[in-house]
N, C-alpha and C positions, 0 to 999 in steps of 0.2 A: 420106280418108287413114286408113290403119290403122296401129296401133302394136303392136309385139310385146310379149309379157308381161314380158320382161326390162326394157324401157324403163319400162313402167308400174310395175313393182316398184321400180325405182331411184328414180323420182319420188316414190313413196309412202314409201320409206325416208327420203328427204330431208325430206319433210313431217313425218314422225315425229320426226326428229332436231331439226328447227327448233322444233317444238312443245315437245319436252322441254327444250331449251335455254332457251326463253323462259319456261317455267314455273319452271325452276330459278332464273333471274335474278329472277323475281318473288318467289320464295320467299326468296332471299337478301336482297332489299330489304324484305321484310316485307309485300308486297302479298298474298301467299298464306301462310296460316298452317296448320300441320299440327294437326289435332285430336288428341285423346287416344284416340278410339275409331274402330273400323272403321265406315265408313258403310253397309256391307251387314249385317254380323252384330251390330254394336254392341259387340263385345268390345273391352276395353282392350288396347292393344298398344303396346310401345315402338317397334316397327318397322312403319311403314305405308308403303305404296307409292302414288305418284301414278299414277292411271289416267286416260287420256284416252278419252272416248267418241267424240270428234270432234277430230281433229288440226287442223282448221281453226279451232278455238276453243281455243288453247293455254293460256289461263288458266282454263279450266273443267276442273277436275280432281276426281276422286272419290278419297277416301283409303280404301285397302283394306288389310286384313291379307293376308299372303301366300296363305293358302288361298282367300280370297275373290277375290283378284286372279287366281289360277290358274283359278278357276271362270269368271270373266268372260271370260278369253281362250278358254276352251273353248266358250263360248256365242257370243261375238262375234268371228268371224273375217271379215276383209274389208278392202278398201282404203278409205281415207278419201275417195278421189275416184272418180268413174265414169270410164269410158274416154273419154267425150265431154269431160269436164272436163279430163282429162289432155291430150287432144289440143289443146284450146284453150290450156292453160298452156304446153305444149311449143311451140306456134306463137308465142306471145307471147315466150317466153324466147329462141327462135331469132332473132326480129326484133331484140331488144335486144342480143344478142351479135354479130349480123352487121352491125349498123348502126354 
């Protein structure tokens, strides 16, 4: 079974949204604390951004200043799931919705 890129992109966007929401809830409850310094360059910044290296691990975030966050996205582009993983997730989701 093959999936078109739009379906894969939608599933990946959903994964990103869920990871960001879970990280924000953990931050609001005090489980994740924002440091004072960027974890890449070490500069002190009042505004740090939560960055996920892997959206399947929503509570593992790296705190970055805006310039370092932009650099990370320039270097790391890609989907959090492979096409095979997406196919399996899609099949599981369809079973639960259709049953």
